[in-house]
C-alpha angles and dihedrals in degrees: 000000000000092000096093090051092049091049090048089054091053095043110033094196088072095056092095094059099036095098092051091045090050090053091050092050091048091050092049091051093051095045091047093049090054101040102042096064091047094049091045091052092050092047092047091052091050093050092048091048091049093049092048091051091048090050091052092049090050091050092052094053 
């Protein structure tokens, strides 16, 4: 989250927007940390369901 501040120190023309950029980066980190596990769980369930169905079809043949 300190990256926008560091960039603003290197390029002074970005100093005005550094606080807003820091807030955006922090929000992205929080949203990602919440959504990725949920999406991964849903995907994992679908893959397991698909593999189970494929196994059942193979057993029937």
